[in-house]
C-alpha positions as CSV (number, residue, x, y, z in Angstrom):
1,R,-3.4,21.9,-1.7
2,Y,-7.0,20.7,-2.4
3,L,-7.1,17.6,-0.3
4,L,-5.3,19.4,2.8
5,T,-7.7,22.0,2.7
6,T,-10.6,20.2,2.1
7,F,-9.3,18.1,5.1
8,I,-8.6,21.0,7.6
9,S,-12.1,22.5,6.8
10,V,-14.2,18.9,7.3
11,T,-12.0,18.3,10.6
12,S,-12.4,21.9,12.2
13,V,-16.6,21.4,11.3
14,I,-17.1,18.2,12.7
15,I,-15.5,19.2,16.1
16,V,-16.9,22.6,15.9
17,V,-21.1,20.8,14.8
18,E,-20.6,18.0,17.6
19,Q,-19.8,21.0,20.4
20,I,-22.2,23.1,19.2
21,N,-24.9,20.6,18.9
22,P,-26.6,20.1,22.6
23,R,-27.7,16.4,21.8
24,A,-23.8,15.6,21.2
25,I,-21.7,13.6,23.7
26,F,-18.4,14.9,21.6
27,S,-16.6,16.3,24.1
28,W,-13.4,18.6,23.7
29,A,-11.3,15.2,25.1
30,D,-13.3,13.4,21.9
31,A,-11.3,16.2,20.0
32,C,-8.5,15.8,21.0
33,V,-8.4,11.9,20.3
34,L,-9.7,12.2,17.0
35,I,-6.5,15.3,16.2
36,M,-4.3,12.5,17.9
37,T,-6.0,9.4,14.9
38,F,-5.1,11.8,12.2
39,A,-1.6,12.7,14.0
40,Q,-0.3,9.1,14.4
41,S,-0.7,8.3,10.6
42,F,1.0,11.6,9.7
43,V,4.1,10.8,12.2
44,V,4.5,7.3,10.6
45,L,4.4,9.7,6.9
46,G,6.7,12.1,7.9
47,V,9.6,9.2,9.1
48,V,9.0,7.5,6.5
49,H,9.2,10.0,4.0
50,G,10.4,13.1,5.5
51,I,13.3,11.7,7.1
52,F,14.1,8.8,4.5
53,H,12.4,9.3,1.4
54,K,11.9,13.0,0.8
55,S,14.1,13.2,-2.9
56,D,12.6,10.2,-4.1
57,L,8.6,11.0,-3.8
58,S,7.1,14.4,-3.8
59,L,5.1,15.0,-1.0
60,D,2.3,15.9,-3.2
61,A,2.3,12.0,-4.3
62,V,2.2,11.4,-1.0
63,I,-0.8,12.9,0.5
64,K,-2.8,11.5,-3.1
65,F,-1.7,7.9,-2.2
66,F,-2.8,8.6,1.6
67,A,-5.9,10.2,0.8
68,A,-6.4,7.3,-1.8
69,G,-6.2,4.7,1.0
70,F,-8.2,6.7,3.3
71,L,-11.1,7.0,1.0
72,I,-10.9,4.3,-1.3
73,A,-9.4,1.3,0.2
74,T,-11.1,1.9,2.9
75,P,-14.9,1.2,2.2
76,M,-13.6,-1.5,-0.8
77,A,-12.2,-4.1,2.1
78,F,-15.7,-3.5,4.2
79,V,-17.4,-4.4,1.0
80,Y,-15.3,-7.1,0.4
81,E,-14.9,-8.5,3.6
82,A,-18.9,-8.4,4.1
83,I,-19.3,-10.5,1.2
84,M,-16.7,-12.7,1.9
85,M,-18.5,-13.1,5.5
86,N,-21.8,-13.5,3.8
87,I,-20.5,-16.4,1.4
88,L,-18.6,-18.5,4.1
89,M,-21.5,-18.1,6.5
90,I,-23.7,-19.5,3.7
91,V,-21.1,-22.5,2.9
92,Y,-21.0,-23.2,6.8
93,Y,-25.0,-23.5,7.4
94,A,-25.3,-25.5,3.5
95,F,-22.6,-28.1,5.2
96,A,-24.1,-28.4,8.6
97,S,-27.7,-28.9,7.0
98,V,-26.3,-31.5,4.8
99,V,-24.5,-32.9,7.5
100,A,-27.5,-32.9,9.8
101,V,-29.3,-34.8,7.5
102,L,-27.2,-37.1,6.4
103,A,-25.3,-38.3,9.4
104,G,-27.7,-37.7,12.4
105,Q,-28.0,-35.8,15.7
106,G,-24.8,-38.4,16.5
107,L,-22.1,-35.9,14.5
108,S,-24.0,-32.9,15.6
109,D,-23.5,-33.9,19.0
110,W,-19.5,-34.4,18.5
111,I,-19.5,-31.1,16.7
112,E,-21.0,-29.6,19.5
113,G,-19.2,-31.1,21.6
114,N,-15.5,-29.6,19.7
115,F,-17.0,-26.6,19.4
116,I,-13.9,-24.9,20.0
117,W,-12.0,-26.5,17.4
118,F,-14.1,-25.5,14.9
119,L,-14.1,-22.3,16.3
120,C,-10.8,-22.2,15.7
121,V,-11.2,-23.0,12.4
122,A,-13.5,-20.5,11.8
123,D,-10.9,-17.7,12.6
124,M,-8.3,-18.5,11.2
125,L,-9.8,-18.1,7.7
126,Q,-11.6,-15.2,8.9
127,A,-8.0,-14.1,9.6
128,F,-5.9,-15.1,6.9
129,L,-9.2,-14.9,3.6
130,V,-11.6,-12.5,5.0
131,A,-9.7,-9.9,7.2
132,A,-6.2,-10.4,5.4
133,G,-7.1,-11.4,2.2
134,A,-9.4,-8.3,1.3
135,E,-7.7,-5.7,2.7
136,E,-4.3,-6.0,0.8
137,I,-5.8,-6.7,-2.4
138,C,-7.6,-3.7,-1.8
139,K,-4.2,-1.7,-1.1
140,Y,-2.3,-3.1,-3.7
141,Y,-5.4,-2.4,-6.3
142,T,-6.2,1.4,-4.5
143,F,-2.1,1.6,-5.1
144,R,-2.2,0.6,-8.3
145,C,-5.4,2.6,-9.8
146,V,-3.5,6.2,-8.8
147,E,-1.7,7.5,-11.6
148,H,1.2,10.0,-10.4
149,P,4.0,11.3,-12.5
150,D,6.1,10.4,-9.9
151,I,5.4,6.7,-10.4
152,I,4.4,6.9,-14.0
153,F,7.1,4.2,-15.2
154,L,4.5,2.1,-13.9
155,T,1.6,2.5,-16.0
156,G,3.2,1.7,-19.7
157,L,2.3,5.6,-19.9
158,D,5.9,7.0,-20.7
159,R,5.8,9.2,-23.9
160,V,8.4,7.7,-26.2
161,K,9.2,4.5,-24.3
162,Q,8.8,1.7,-26.6
163,D,7.4,-1.3,-26.1
164,T,8.7,-3.5,-28.2
165,N,7.0,-6.5,-26.7
166,A,3.8,-5.7,-28.1
167,K,4.2,-5.9,-31.1
168,L,3.4,-8.8,-32.7
169,G,4.4,-9.7,-36.7
170,G,4.8,-6.2,-37.1
171,G,1.3,-4.8,-35.8
172,Q,1.2,-3.9,-32.5
173,A,-1.1,-6.3,-29.8
174,Y,-2.8,-3.3,-27.6
175,P,-3.9,-0.5,-29.7
176,Y,-3.6,1.3,-26.4
177,S,0.1,0.0,-25.6
178,S,2.9,2.5,-24.1
179,N,4.7,3.0,-27.5
180,N,1.0,4.1,-28.5
181,A,0.4,6.3,-25.8
182,S,4.0,8.1,-26.5
183,A,2.6,8.9,-30.0
184,I,-0.1,10.1,-29.4
185,G,1.1,13.6,-29.2
186,A,3.1,13.5,-32.4
187,R,-0.4,12.6,-34.3
188,T,-3.0,14.4,-33.0
189,N,-3.5,18.0,-31.4
190,S,-5.2,16.2,-29.1
191,F,-5.2,16.4,-25.2
192,D,-1.4,16.9,-24.5
193,T,-1.1,19.8,-27.0
194,I,-4.5,21.4,-25.6
195,F,-2.9,21.5,-22.3
196,S,0.2,22.2,-22.5
197,S,-0.4,25.4,-24.4
198,A,-2.9,26.1,-21.3
199,S,-0.8,25.4,-18.5
200,G,2.6,26.3,-20.0
201,K,5.6,24.1,-19.1
202,N,5.0,21.3,-16.6
203,S,7.6,19.5,-15.3
204,H,8.0,17.1,-12.7
205,R,10.7,14.7,-10.9
206,G,8.6,11.8,-11.7
207,V,7.4,12.7,-15.9
208,S,10.2,10.1,-17.5
209,G,10.6,11.1,-21.6
210,G,11.3,6.9,-22.4
211,K,14.4,6.0,-21.3
212,R,15.0,6.7,-17.7
213,G,17.0,10.1,-17.8
214,S,16.6,10.9,-21.8
215,R,14.5,13.3,-22.9
216,S,11.4,12.9,-24.7
217,P,11.0,14.8,-28.4
218,A,8.2,17.7,-28.7
219,R,5.0,16.1,-29.4
220,G,3.2,18.7,-32.0
221,D,4.2,21.3,-34.2
222,D,3.2,23.9,-31.4
223,D,4.1,22.4,-28.7
224,D,8.0,23.5,-28.0
225,R,8.0,21.9,-24.4
226,V,10.4,19.3,-23.5
227,D,9.7,17.2,-20.7
228,E,12.7,17.1,-17.9
229,P,14.0,14.0,-17.7
230,D,13.6,11.7,-14.3
231,V,16.6,12.1,-12.3
232,R,16.0,9.5,-10.1
233,S,18.1,6.3,-10.0
234,V,16.8,2.9,-9.9
235,R,16.9,2.6,-6.4
236,Q,14.9,5.9,-5.7
237,Q,12.4,5.2,-8.4
238,A,12.4,1.7,-6.0
239,A,12.0,4.0,-2.8
240,A,9.5,5.9,-4.3
241,V,7.3,3.1,-5.1
242,T,7.5,2.0,-1.4
243,T,7.1,5.4,-0.2
244,A,3.7,5.3,-2.3
245,M,2.6,1.9,-0.8
246,I,3.2,2.6,2.6
247,S,1.2,6.4,2.0
248,C,-1.7,4.4,0.9
249,A,-1.7,1.5,3.5
250,V,-1.1,4.5,6.3
251,G,-4.3,6.1,4.5
252,L,-6.3,2.7,5.0
253,A,-4.6,2.4,8.5
254,C,-5.8,5.8,9.5
255,A,-9.5,5.1,8.3
256,E,-9.7,2.0,10.4
257,N,-8.7,3.6,13.7
258,F,-11.1,6.1,13.0
259,I,-13.5,3.4,13.0
260,Y,-12.7,1.0,15.3
261,V,-11.6,4.5,18.1
262,F,-15.0,6.0,17.4
263,F,-17.5,3.6,16.3
264,L,-16.0,0.2,17.8
265,G,-14.0,1.5,20.8
266,G,-14.9,2.8,24.0
267,S,-17.5,4.9,25.2
268,N,-15.1,7.3,27.0
269,A,-12.3,9.4,25.7
270,Q,-9.5,7.4,28.0
271,E,-11.2,4.1,26.3
272,E,-10.7,5.6,23.1
273,I,-6.9,6.4,23.6
274,T,-6.2,3.0,24.7
275,M,-7.2,1.6,21.9
276,L,-5.6,3.8,19.7
277,L,-2.3,3.0,21.8
278,F,-3.0,-0.5,21.3
279,R,-3.7,-0.1,17.2
280,S,-1.0,2.4,16.6
281,V,2.0,0.2,18.3
282,F,2.6,-2.0,15.7
283,P,2.3,-0.7,12.1
284,V,0.9,-4.1,10.4
285,H,-0.4,-2.1,7.4
286,A,2.5,-0.1,6.7
287,L,5.0,-2.7,7.4
288,C,2.2,-5.3,5.0
289,A,2.6,-2.5,2.2
290,G,6.4,-3.0,2.3
291,M,6.7,-6.3,2.0
292,Q,4.2,-5.8,-1.3
293,S,6.1,-3.6,-2.8
294,I,9.0,-5.7,-2.8
295,G,7.2,-7.8,-5.8
296,V,5.9,-4.8,-7.4
297,I,9.6,-3.7,-7.9
298,E,11.0,-7.1,-8.5
299,K,8.1,-6.9,-11.8
300,F,8.5,-3.4,-12.6
301,L,11.4,-2.1,-12.5
302,E,14.2,-5.5,-11.9
303,E,13.2,-6.1,-15.6
304,K,13.7,-9.7,-15.3
305,E,12.9,-12.3,-18.2
306,D,10.4,-14.2,-15.6
307,S,9.1,-11.0,-14.4
308,H,5.6,-11.8,-16.8
309,I,5.2,-14.7,-14.2
310,I,5.1,-12.2,-11.0
311,G,1.0,-11.7,-10.2
312,V,-1.2,-10.5,-7.5
313,G,-1.0,-13.5,-5.5
314,R,2.7,-13.5,-5.6
315,I,3.2,-9.9,-4.9
316,I,0.7,-9.9,-1.8
317,L,1.5,-13.5,-0.6
318,P,3.9,-12.0,1.9
319,A,2.1,-9.6,3.5
320,V,-1.4,-11.8,3.7
321,L,1.1,-14.4,6.1
322,L,1.6,-11.6,8.0
323,H,-1.3,-9.8,8.1
324,G,-3.5,-13.2,8.9
325,S,-1.2,-14.4,11.5
326,F,-1.0,-10.8,13.2
327,D,-5.2,-11.5,13.4
328,S,-5.1,-14.9,13.7
329,I,-3.2,-14.7,17.3
330,L,-6.1,-12.0,18.4
331,M,-8.7,-13.4,17.6
332,L,-7.7,-17.1,18.9
333,I,-7.0,-15.9,22.3
334,N,-10.5,-13.8,22.0
335,S,-12.6,-16.7,21.2
336,Y,-10.9,-18.7,24.0
337,V,-11.3,-15.9,26.7
338,D,-15.3,-15.5,25.2
339,V,-15.7,-19.5,25.4
340,V,-13.6,-21.1,27.8
341,L,-13.0,-18.7,30.7
342,N,-16.8,-17.2,30.4
343,E,-17.7,-21.1,31.0
344,N,-15.6,-21.6,33.8
345,G,-17.0,-18.2,35.5
346,G,-13.6,-16.3,34.5
347,V,-11.1,-18.6,36.3
348,G,-8.3,-20.2,34.0
349,Y,-5.3,-18.5,32.5
350,G,-5.9,-14.8,31.9
351,E,-2.7,-13.3,32.5
352,I,-0.8,-16.3,31.2
353,L,-2.7,-16.2,27.6
354,N,-2.0,-12.7,27.3
355,L,1.7,-12.4,27.9
356,I,1.6,-16.1,25.1
357,A,-0.4,-13.2,23.0
358,A,2.0,-10.5,23.4
359,A,4.8,-12.9,23.0
360,S,3.5,-14.2,19.9
361,V,2.5,-10.9,18.2
362,I,5.7,-9.2,18.8
363,G,7.6,-12.7,17.6
364,V,5.7,-11.9,14.3
365,M,6.7,-9.0,13.9
366,I,10.3,-9.3,14.6
367,F,10.4,-11.7,11.8
368,A,8.3,-9.9,9.7
369,C,10.7,-7.3,9.9
370,L,13.9,-9.4,9.5
371,W,12.5,-10.6,6.2
372,Y,11.5,-7.2,4.5
373,Y,14.8,-5.9,6.0
374,L,16.8,-9.3,4.2
375,Q,14.2,-9.2,1.1
376,N,15.4,-4.8,0.7
377,R,18.6,-5.4,0.9
378,R,19.2,-7.8,-1.7
379,Q,16.7,-6.0,-4.1
380,K,19.2,-2.9,-3.4
381,A,21.4,-5.0,-4.6
382,R,20.3,-6.2,-7.5
383,L,19.3,-2.7,-8.4
384,K,22.7,-1.5,-8.0
385,V,24.4,-4.1,-10.2
386,M,21.3,-2.5,-13.0
387,E,23.2,1.0,-12.3
388,D,26.3,-0.1,-12.6
389,K,25.9,-1.7,-15.4
390,L,24.1,1.3,-17.3
391,F,27.2,3.3,-16.5
392,V,29.7,0.6,-17.9
393,D,27.2,0.6,-21.4
394,S,27.6,4.8,-21.1
395,N,31.0,4.6,-21.0
396,N,31.9,1.9,-24.0
397,G,29.9,4.0,-26.0
398,A,26.7,2.4,-25.9
399,D,23.2,4.5,-26.4
400,S,22.4,4.5,-22.9
401,D,20.8,8.0,-22.1
402,Y,20.6,7.0,-18.3
403,G,24.0,5.7,-18.0
404,H,25.0,9.2,-19.2
405,M,23.2,11.0,-16.6
406,I,24.4,8.5,-14.4
407,S,27.6,9.2,-15.7
408,N,27.3,13.1,-15.5
409,Q,25.8,12.9,-12.2
410,R,28.5,11.0,-10.5
411,R,31.1,13.9,-12.2
412,K,29.5,16.8,-10.6
413,D,29.7,14.7,-7.2
414,E,33.2,14.7,-7.7
415,Q,33.4,18.1,-8.7
416,G,31.6,19.0,-5.3
417,T,33.8,17.4,-3.3
418,Q,36.7,18.6,-4.5
419,L,35.0,21.7,-3.8
420,L,34.8,20.9,-0.2
C-alpha cells in the first residue's frame, strides 16, 4: 500500500511540476509516454500474476519485488557496468601500449586495418560480460535479498524446519542456521513475542511452519499464536519463485525503459513512443528471469542430493547467454552501420542488415522460449513426482504432514466435485 501510494504521489507531482514550470519542455504527450512506460510493465505483471499465478504469490509480494528491481537492481547494474567498462578499457589501453612498444608501427597499422573485427570482439565482450553479466547478477541478488513470507522457504528462516545437515558431531555448524532461527522464539521473549503481542495473529499463505503444510508450535509461554500452514503444493511454490523473479526483472526493465526513453531516446513524443514500443516488443528481462528460476527451483525445492553444487553461475548462465546474444546482435549491427556504411556515404546493405537483425533477434527469442518451455515442463514433472511420493507416504502412515495436507485437499476436491 505504501509503495503504491508513494508511486502515485511521486508520479503526479512530477507531471504537475513539469507542467507548471515554464522552463520545462515536458508536455502532456511526454506525460502520456511516462504513464505508458509504467503501464507496459504493469500489463506484463497483470498477465503473469493476475491471470496465471494469482493463487501462488500475493499481490503484496509482486509489488515489493517489482519495487526492488526498479529501485535496487537498476542502480546496482549501472554501477557494476561502469566499473566493468573501466576495467576493460584499462586492460585494452595497457595491452595496446605494450604491443606498440614491442611490435612497432607495423602491428599497429595491421590492427588499424582490421579495426572492424576488433570492434566486433569489443561488442561481444560488452554484450556478454558488461551488459548481460552485470544485469543478470544484479537481478538474481536483488531477488535473493528480499525476504517475503511468500518465499520464506528459500531463506532458511522457517521456524521449526530442522536443518540436520547443519549439525556436525552434535554441534551446530552455524549459530544462525535454520534450526537455530526456528528455536529462537522458544528460548527467548525477544522479537517474535513482542511482535505477536503487539500485532496479534499474523497469517499469510507464505508463512510456513517446518515441513511443508505443518503447523509450528507456539513459540513462547505468553504467545498462543500458531502459524497457519503453507497450503501451496511444491509446484505452486515453484510458480511463486518464478513469478517473484519475473516481477523483480520487470522492475529493472521498467527503470531501463524510463532511462532510455527520456534520457537516451528521442527529443519528441513520437520518437519516445517508438523507442518504448521497440523495447517492449521483446520481453528479454522477463524471459531471462524465468530461465533463472529453473536453477533456483532446482536448487531449493527439488531437494536433490547434488543441489549444493548448483551455484550462482549455473543459475544465471542460460539467462546470460540469451541476454548477451540479444544485445550482441544489436550492437554488431549498429557498429557495422556506424563504421562501414558511414564510411561509404550510407551506401551498403542497410535494409538487408535490418532484416538480418530482426530475423536473428526473433530466432534467439524463439529458441529461448522453447528452451524455457521444455525445461519448465520437465521440472514440473519432477515436482509432481515429489508430490505423489509425499501423498503415498501419508497413505502408508509415514510421518508426512505435507502428505496429509495433500490427502485432505484431494478429499475436499472430490467432495466438491460430487456436490457439483
